[in-house]
C-alpha positions in Angstrom: 71.8 -39.7 -103.4 72.2 -36.1 -100.8 69.5 -35.1 -99.1 67.8 -31.8 -100.0 68.8 -28.9 -97.7 65.6 -27.7 -95.6 67.5 -24.4 -94.9 64.5 -22.9 -93.0 64.1 -25.9 -90.3 67.2 -25.7 -90.3 67.7 -21.9 -89.1 64.5 -22.3 -87.3 65.8 -25.0 -85.0 68.9 -22.9 -84.1 66.9 -20.1 -83.6 64.7 -22.5 -80.8 68.4 -23.8 -79.1 69.3 -20.2 -79.2 66.6 -18.8 -76.9 66.3 -21.9 -74.7 70.2 -21.4 -74.3 69.4 -17.2 -73.0 66.7 -18.3 -71.4 68.5 -20.6 -69.3 71.7 -18.3 -68.5 68.9 -15.7 -67.4 67.8 -18.5 -64.8 70.8 -18.5 -63.8 72.0 -15.3 -63.6 68.8 -14.7 -61.4 69.2 -17.3 -59.2 72.9 -17.0 -59.1 73.1 -13.9 -56.6 70.9 -15.8 -54.3 73.0 -18.5 -53.9 76.6 -16.9 -54.1 75.5 -14.0 -50.9 74.6 -17.8 -48.8 77.6 -19.0 -50.0 79.8 -16.1 -49.6 78.2 -15.4 -46.2 78.5 -18.9 -45.0 82.6 -19.3 -46.0 83.8 -16.4 -44.5 82.7 -17.1 -41.6 84.1 -20.1 -41.0 87.7 -18.6 -42.0 87.9 -15.6 -40.0 
């Protein structure tokens, strides 16, 4: 027998996961410039 769909729960779960993913990406964007600046300086100095 097929299960009764629970559309509200499924939609809320998808939205919750999207919000988590979006927050994670925003957090990495904030951290990325700090880490990127350090790595580019260290990468350039040994090669030059």
